[in-house]
C-alpha positions as CSV (number, residue, x, y, z in Angstrom):
1,M,-0.1,0.1,-0.3
2,T,1.3,3.3,-1.0
3,T,1.5,5.7,2.0
4,E,-1.7,7.6,1.1
5,E,-3.9,4.7,1.1
6,T,-2.5,3.5,5.3
7,L,-3.7,7.4,6.1
8,N,-6.7,6.9,4.2
9,L,-7.3,3.7,6.0
10,F,-6.4,4.6,9.3
11,Q,-8.6,8.0,8.7
12,R,-11.8,5.2,8.4
13,Y,-11.2,2.9,10.7
14,V,-8.7,3.5,13.6
15,I,-10.0,6.2,16.7
16,P,-7.5,9.0,16.3
17,N,-6.2,8.8,19.5
18,Y,-2.8,9.2,19.0
19,G,-1.3,12.3,17.6
20,R,0.8,11.0,14.5
21,F,3.3,12.2,11.9
22,P,2.5,11.6,8.4
23,V,4.7,8.9,8.0
24,V,4.0,5.3,7.3
25,L,7.1,2.7,9.0
26,A,7.5,-0.9,7.3
27,R,10.9,-2.2,8.4
28,G,13.0,-1.7,10.9
29,E,16.6,-3.5,11.6
30,G,19.0,-2.1,14.0
31,S,18.9,1.8,14.9
32,H,17.4,2.2,11.5
33,V,13.8,2.2,10.4
34,W,12.5,2.3,6.8
35,D,8.8,4.4,5.7
36,A,6.8,2.8,3.0
37,D,8.2,5.2,0.7
38,G,11.6,3.5,1.2
39,N,13.7,6.5,3.0
40,R,15.9,5.3,6.2
41,Y,15.9,7.0,9.3
42,L,17.9,6.8,12.3
43,D,15.9,6.3,15.5
44,L,17.2,7.5,18.2
45,F,14.1,6.6,20.2
46,C,13.7,3.4,19.5
47,G,9.4,1.8,20.1
48,W,9.3,4.6,22.7
49,G,11.8,3.0,24.4
50,C,10.6,-0.6,24.0
51,N,13.3,-1.5,21.9
52,L,15.9,-1.7,23.9
53,L,17.9,-4.0,21.3
54,G,17.4,-2.0,18.1
55,H,14.7,-3.1,16.3
56,C,14.1,-6.7,15.4
57,P,16.8,-7.7,17.3
58,P,18.2,-11.5,15.7
59,P,17.8,-13.1,19.2
60,V,15.0,-12.5,19.9
61,V,13.3,-13.2,16.4
62,E,14.5,-16.4,16.5
63,A,13.4,-17.1,20.2
64,V,10.1,-16.2,19.3
65,R,10.0,-18.1,16.2
66,A,10.9,-21.2,17.9
67,Q,8.7,-20.7,20.9
68,L,5.7,-19.7,18.0
69,G,6.0,-23.4,16.9
70,R,5.8,-25.2,20.4
71,L,3.2,-23.1,22.7
72,I,2.0,-19.6,22.2
73,H,-0.6,-19.6,25.4
74,V,-1.9,-21.6,27.5
75,P,-4.0,-19.9,31.0
76,N,-2.0,-19.5,34.3
77,T,-3.6,-22.2,35.6
78,W,-1.0,-24.2,34.3
79,Y,3.0,-23.9,35.1
80,T,5.3,-23.4,32.2
81,E,8.9,-24.0,32.3
82,G,9.4,-20.8,30.5
83,Q,7.4,-18.6,32.7
84,G,9.4,-19.8,35.4
85,L,12.6,-18.9,33.7
86,W,12.1,-15.8,33.1
87,A,11.0,-14.9,36.9
88,Q,14.4,-16.7,37.6
89,A,16.4,-14.5,35.4
90,L,14.6,-11.1,36.6
91,S,14.8,-12.1,40.3
92,E,19.1,-12.7,39.9
93,R,19.6,-9.6,38.6
94,S,17.6,-7.5,40.7
95,F,17.0,-8.1,44.4
96,G,15.8,-11.7,44.5
97,G,12.3,-12.3,45.3
98,Q,9.3,-12.8,42.9
99,A,7.8,-12.0,40.0
100,F,3.9,-10.9,38.7
101,F,4.1,-11.0,35.3
102,C,1.7,-8.9,33.1
103,N,1.8,-6.8,30.0
104,S,2.2,-3.5,29.9
105,G,4.0,-0.9,32.1
106,A,0.2,0.5,34.0
107,E,-0.9,-3.0,34.3
108,A,2.1,-3.4,36.1
109,N,2.0,-0.2,38.1
110,E,-1.9,-1.2,39.0
111,A,-0.4,-4.6,40.5
112,A,2.1,-2.4,42.8
113,I,-0.8,-0.2,43.7
114,K,-3.0,-3.3,44.8
115,L,-0.4,-5.1,46.4
116,A,0.6,-1.5,48.3
117,R,-3.3,-1.6,50.0
118,L,-3.2,-5.1,50.7
119,H,-0.1,-5.4,52.0
120,A,-0.9,-2.4,54.3
121,A,-4.6,-3.5,55.4
122,M,-7.2,-1.3,56.2
123,P,-6.6,1.9,57.6
124,R,-3.8,2.3,55.5
125,Y,-4.3,2.7,51.7
126,K,-2.6,6.2,50.5
127,I,0.0,6.7,48.2
128,I,2.7,9.2,47.4
129,T,3.6,10.0,44.2
130,F,5.3,12.5,42.9
131,E,4.6,15.7,40.6
132,G,6.1,15.5,37.4
133,G,5.6,11.5,37.4
134,F,4.0,9.1,35.0
135,H,2.6,5.9,35.6
136,G,0.4,4.8,32.8
137,R,-3.1,5.6,31.3
138,T,-5.3,3.0,33.5
139,M,-7.4,4.9,35.9
140,G,-5.3,3.5,39.2
141,A,-2.0,4.3,37.5
142,V,-3.5,7.5,35.6
143,S,-4.6,9.0,39.7
144,A,-1.0,7.9,40.8
145,T,0.5,10.6,37.8
146,A,0.5,13.7,38.9
147,Q,0.5,16.1,35.7
148,P,-3.4,17.4,35.8
149,K,-3.3,17.1,31.9
150,Y,-3.5,14.1,32.3
151,H,-6.2,13.7,34.3
152,E,-9.1,16.8,31.8
153,G,-12.5,15.1,31.4
154,L,-12.2,12.0,33.6
155,G,-12.9,12.8,37.3
156,P,-13.3,11.6,39.6
157,L,-10.0,10.1,39.9
158,M,-9.6,7.3,42.1
159,A,-8.9,8.2,45.7
160,G,-5.8,7.5,47.4
161,F,-3.1,9.1,46.4
162,V,-1.3,12.4,47.8
163,Y,1.4,14.4,45.3
164,A,4.9,15.2,46.7
165,R,7.5,17.9,45.2
166,F,10.1,15.8,43.3
167,G,13.2,15.7,45.0
168,D,12.1,17.2,48.3
169,L,12.1,14.9,50.8
170,E,10.3,17.7,53.7
171,S,7.4,17.6,51.0
172,V,7.2,13.6,51.5
173,A,7.0,13.8,54.9
174,Q,4.4,16.1,54.9
175,L,2.3,14.0,53.4
176,I,3.0,10.7,55.7
177,D,-0.1,10.0,58.1
178,D,-1.8,7.3,59.7
179,S,-3.4,6.6,56.5
180,T,-0.1,6.0,54.2
181,A,0.6,2.6,53.3
182,A,3.5,3.4,50.3
183,I,5.6,5.9,48.4
184,M,5.8,5.2,44.3
185,I,8.4,7.1,42.4
186,E,10.2,6.8,39.6
187,P,14.1,7.1,40.1
188,I,14.5,8.9,37.1
189,Q,11.2,10.9,35.3
190,G,11.0,9.6,31.9
191,E,7.9,11.2,30.0
192,G,9.1,14.2,32.8
193,G,11.8,15.2,31.0
194,I,14.8,12.8,32.0
195,R,14.8,14.6,35.8
196,I,17.2,13.0,37.9
197,P,17.4,12.7,41.9
198,P,19.3,14.9,43.3
199,D,21.6,13.1,45.1
200,G,20.5,11.7,49.2
201,F,16.5,11.9,47.5
202,L,16.1,8.4,47.3
203,A,17.7,7.5,50.1
204,G,16.2,9.7,51.8
205,L,12.8,8.3,51.1
206,R,14.1,4.4,51.5
207,K,14.3,6.0,55.5
208,L,10.9,7.4,55.6
209,A,9.6,4.5,54.5
210,D,11.8,2.1,57.1
211,D,10.7,4.4,59.7
212,H,6.7,4.5,58.8
213,G,6.4,1.1,57.8
214,L,5.7,1.9,54.0
215,L,6.3,-0.2,50.8
216,L,8.8,2.0,48.3
217,I,8.0,1.0,44.9
218,F,10.1,1.9,42.2
219,D,8.3,2.1,39.2
220,E,11.9,1.2,36.3
221,V,9.0,0.8,33.0
222,Q,11.1,3.1,31.6
223,T,14.6,3.0,33.4
224,G,14.7,-0.9,33.8
225,C,16.2,-3.6,31.8
226,G,19.6,-2.0,30.7
227,R,18.5,1.3,30.4
228,T,20.6,3.0,32.5
229,G,23.9,1.3,31.8
230,D,23.2,-0.9,35.3
231,W,20.4,-3.5,35.2
232,F,17.8,-1.4,37.0
233,A,17.9,2.2,37.6
234,Y,18.3,1.7,41.4
235,Q,21.5,-0.5,41.6
236,G,23.2,2.7,40.5
237,F,21.8,4.8,43.1
238,G,22.4,2.0,46.2
239,V,18.8,2.1,47.1
240,T,16.6,-0.8,47.0
241,P,12.7,-0.6,46.6
242,D,10.7,-3.4,47.9
243,V,8.1,-3.2,44.9
244,M,9.4,-2.7,41.8
245,T,7.7,-2.5,38.4
246,L,8.7,-3.1,34.8
247,S,7.9,-3.0,31.3
248,K,8.4,-1.0,27.9
249,A,12.1,-3.2,26.6
250,I,11.1,-6.3,29.0
251,C,10.5,-8.5,25.8
252,G,12.9,-6.5,23.5
253,G,10.1,-5.1,21.8
254,L,7.2,-7.5,22.4
255,A,4.3,-6.5,24.5
256,G,5.3,-7.9,28.4
257,G,5.6,-6.4,32.3
258,A,6.3,-7.9,35.4
259,M,6.3,-6.9,38.7
260,L,9.1,-7.9,41.3
261,T,8.6,-7.9,45.0
262,T,10.2,-9.6,48.3
263,A,8.5,-13.4,48.7
264,E,7.2,-11.8,51.8
265,I,5.9,-9.2,50.7
266,A,4.5,-11.3,47.8
267,K,2.3,-13.6,50.0
268,S,-0.3,-10.1,50.7
269,L,-0.7,-10.8,46.7
270,R,-2.8,-13.8,47.7
271,P,-4.8,-16.6,45.0
272,G,-8.1,-14.4,43.7
273,M,-7.4,-10.9,44.2
274,H,-5.3,-10.1,40.6
275,A,-4.4,-11.9,37.3
276,C,-3.8,-11.1,33.9
277,T,-4.6,-13.3,31.2
278,F,-2.0,-12.6,28.8
279,G,0.7,-12.0,31.7
280,G,4.1,-14.2,31.6
281,N,2.6,-16.4,28.2
282,A,4.6,-18.6,26.8
283,V,6.0,-16.0,23.8
284,A,7.0,-13.1,25.9
285,A,8.9,-15.7,28.2
286,A,11.0,-17.0,25.7
287,A,11.4,-13.4,23.9
288,G,11.9,-11.7,27.9
289,L,15.3,-14.3,28.3
290,A,16.5,-14.0,24.9
291,F,16.5,-10.2,25.5
292,L,18.5,-10.6,28.8
293,E,20.5,-13.3,27.8
294,T,21.8,-11.1,24.5
295,I,22.5,-7.7,26.9
296,E,24.3,-10.4,28.9
297,R,26.3,-12.1,26.3
298,E,27.2,-8.8,24.2
299,K,27.9,-7.1,27.9
300,L,25.7,-4.3,26.6
301,L,25.4,-2.2,30.0
302,E,29.2,-1.7,29.7
303,H,28.0,-0.4,26.1
304,A,25.2,1.8,27.4
305,K,27.6,3.7,29.8
306,R,30.0,4.3,27.1
307,L,27.1,6.0,25.3
308,G,25.9,7.7,27.9
309,E,29.3,9.3,28.0
310,V,29.3,9.9,24.1
311,F,26.3,12.0,24.5
312,R,27.3,13.4,27.8
313,Q,30.6,15.4,26.2
314,R,28.7,15.9,22.7
315,F,25.1,17.9,24.2
316,T,27.6,19.4,27.1
317,E,29.7,20.8,23.9
318,L,26.3,22.0,22.4
319,Q,25.5,23.3,25.5
320,Q,28.2,25.6,25.3
321,Q,27.7,26.5,22.1
322,C,24.0,27.2,21.7
323,G,21.9,29.3,24.2
324,L,19.3,27.2,23.2
325,V,20.9,24.4,25.3
326,R,19.7,25.1,29.3
327,E,20.7,21.7,30.7
328,V,21.8,18.7,29.5
329,R,20.7,15.0,31.1
330,V,22.0,11.4,30.7
331,R,21.9,8.0,32.6
332,G,23.2,5.2,30.3
333,V,21.3,5.2,27.0
334,M,18.2,7.8,28.7
335,V,19.2,11.3,27.4
336,G,17.7,14.6,28.2
337,L,18.1,18.3,26.6
338,E,16.5,20.8,28.4
339,L,15.7,23.5,25.8
340,A,14.6,27.4,26.4
341,I,12.1,26.4,23.7
342,E,9.1,24.4,23.0
343,G,10.8,21.2,21.5
344,A,7.7,20.1,18.3
345,A,9.6,22.5,16.1
346,T,13.3,20.5,16.7
347,V,11.4,17.1,16.3
348,K,9.8,18.0,12.8
349,A,13.3,19.4,11.9
350,C,15.2,16.2,12.9
351,M,12.3,14.0,11.3
352,Q,13.3,16.5,7.8
353,R,16.5,14.9,8.1
354,K,15.5,11.7,9.2
355,L,16.2,11.4,12.8
356,L,13.4,10.5,14.8
357,V,13.9,11.5,18.4
358,N,11.1,13.0,20.6
359,C,9.8,15.8,22.8
360,T,8.4,15.7,26.4
361,H,7.0,18.1,29.1
362,G,6.8,20.8,26.5
363,T,11.0,21.5,26.1
364,V,12.7,18.7,26.8
365,I,14.0,16.5,23.7
366,R,14.0,13.0,24.8
367,L,16.4,10.1,23.6
368,L,16.0,6.7,24.1
369,P,17.8,4.9,21.6
370,A,18.9,1.5,21.4
371,M,22.0,0.0,23.2
372,T,23.2,-1.9,20.4
373,L,23.4,1.7,18.8
374,T,26.8,2.1,17.2
375,E,29.4,5.8,18.6
376,Q,29.3,6.2,14.7
377,Q,25.5,6.3,14.7
378,A,25.4,8.2,17.7
379,H,27.3,10.8,16.7
380,Q,25.7,10.7,13.4
381,G,22.5,11.7,15.5
382,C,24.7,14.4,17.5
383,D,25.6,16.1,14.5
384,I,22.6,16.3,12.9
385,L,20.4,17.7,16.4
386,A,22.9,19.9,16.8
387,E,22.8,21.4,13.6
388,V,19.3,21.9,13.9
389,L,19.6,23.8,17.0
390,Q,21.7,25.4,15.8
391,E,19.9,26.6,12.9
392,Q,17.1,27.7,15.2
393,A,19.2,29.8,17.9
394,G,20.2,31.2,14.3
395,K,16.4,32.1,13.5
396,Q,15.9,33.4,16.6
397,A,18.6,36.0,17.2
398,S,17.5,37.4,13.6
399,G,14.3,37.8,14.6
400,Q,12.6,35.0,12.5
């Protein structure tokens, strides 16, 4: 089909709840995608952060193909070897404990919300979350998301969430009362603009949780599974949560999600209290295992850290040269450039130069490249983005 034919198909049959670019992507390989007209793009925002190994990583593709011929899905009233091995692999790379499997980050966070309430028991039900955070689109997860723009038209929201200021321990302490059950936070805010917490903040949350008998929940949907150069972002901060939620990259591009917690806390999610029909299905488990094994075998955690230093150096230099770049925030292959202008035009100009990036929080250019990106490709992307921003700075200076 032509691009026009596909766009017409969507206009007629698909609900227009996404703002889409008028480009039809047809195939992908590594850090490149091709559209229906044959144009190739360098993708530094692979699959909204889901394609952490790039597009169609061969080990994941082969594992999925093999699994499809054996078993696709059975209910969770039965045991499957793959789901058990997947849970073991995640447990051994994190803080130990046990996994609940689902299909998305919102579902993982819903499971964590339920677990927090079940574990604390009434009258403790409140969960403290953070301004600028993002936890998903389901009603529980969107109620936990302290951004008014996501609440418009959806009220009344689910009760029990109170919002603290990110990076401000005192604002958290003031919200704790006899009804508080948990603190829930992204260790690095993703959609909120790649905001890295100040030194000691996460450790301070750990202490508050311990002092008041609260669960500390880390939403690592975006940061987890190698994105920051550690298996999980909490490891880089030296602060271990009681509960961790994962999704996006966890299956190398396929749908998958998980909530991890300790064996003792897991007892509170007793049979009949929560479930997910497709959670931990055989295909997702095969993909998830292949994803983790590939990162380990190819030493991609170390490579992600090296790429992070490339981006940090290039964009710090750009900040010194271009007044439009206010701040550079980098952790592994999680990159944010805070601009002095709205970023939508920057995204569009990059796409015209066949570079795919994202703008979040209005003024933050967000990059979530694959950890398989080469340093040459990283420099290529930096060159294009620098060219675009320098051109925009020049136009601004001349009053255009």
